[in-house]
N, C-alpha and C positions, 0 to 999 in steps of 0.2 A: 911543392905544396906540403905544408905541415899538417900533421894529424894529431888528434887528441882522443883520449879514451874517456868517455863520459857516459852518463845514464840516459836512457831513452824511456820516457814515461809510457806505461801501458796500464791496462786495467780499467777500472771505472771510478766514478765519483766516490771519494772517501775510502776506496780500497785499491790503492795503487800498487803496482809492481814495476820493476825497472829492468830493462835489458842493458847489460854492460856491453857497450859497442865502441868500435873505432870509427870516428867521423873525421872528415876534413874540418879544419878549425873553423871555417866560416859557415858550416852547414847549420841549419836550424835544429832546435832541440829534438824534435820528433821526426827528423828527416830520414833519408835513406842512408844507412851506415855502410861503410866499406866491409866490415865484418862484425858479427856478434860474438862476443867472448863468453857470455854467460847470462845469468839471471840473478837479480837481487830482489827479495820479497821482504820489506821491512816489517810486515805484520802477517806472518804465516798463520793459517787457520787449519786446525786438524792435522792431517798428515802432509800438508804442503811443505816443500823444501824452502828454506830461508835463503840459501845461496847455492848456485851452481856456477862454477868458474873453470875455464880451460886455462890453467896456469902456464902451460907450454906456449900457447898462442899469445898470452899476455906478455910473457918474457920476450917473445919474438918481436912484438910491436914496441915494447919498451927499448929493445936493442936497436930498433930502426929509428928511434927518436920521438916516438909518440909521447905526449905529455898527459898524464892522468889528471882529471879534475880532483879537487880536494877530497870529495866524498869517495871517489874511486880509489884514490891513493890510500885513504884510511882502510877501505875494504881490502886492498892488496896487502897492507902492512899487517892487518889482523889475520891474514891467511898465509903468511909465510914469505911473501915477496919482500926483499930488502929495499929500503928507501933509497939506497945509493944507486939503484938502477935508473931512477928518474930525477934524483935530486941535484944532478950536475948542472942543469940549466936553471938560472935564477928566474923566479916568477916576475911577471910585469907588475910594477907598482901602480897603484891607482892614480888617476890623473889629478884628482882633487887633493891639493896640498892642505895641511892643517892651517887654519887661519890664526894669525898672530893677534894676541889681545893687546889692545891699545889702552894705555893708562890715561885717565883724564888729566888735564892740565892742573897744576897746583892752584892757580888763581880762578879756576872755573867754579861757578856757583853750583852748590849741590841741587839736584833736581828733586822736586817734590813728587812722590809717587802718585800717579794718576789712577783714580778708581773709576768704575763705570758710572757711579752716581755723581761724580764731580761735574761732568758736562751737563747733566740733567739739572743739577742744582744751579749752575750758572745761567742756564736758559730760563729757569723759573725766576731768578733774581732780575734778569733783564725784563721779563714780562711784568713783574711786580713793579719795577721802577717806571716802566712805560705807562702802566695803568694809573699810577697815582699822580 
């Protein structure tokens, strides 16, 4: 079973804080973690702390092969953990491949841009032609 280190959202509407926790990879975002490593408060108010992190336990889990999310990796880098602890395994690439642009054929007739009023005008012309 592979594990990841990611954020667990807590708090209330418009005032979130996050627990930095170790989860099984397939666990839901706010599910039960294996272990909580700290707290991240993106908008501290007053004397609240912005970050509390147990670096020793974080190093332990990274040594065991846990992969941090992008946000947690940035928090780790900003607080002295080297990126080479988790950068050895390549990240999965997204499944959607970029679409190739297809050039129109040289003999193709250029299309006239359609406006919202063009259909309306054509309908009026048909009605006018049928009325006369």
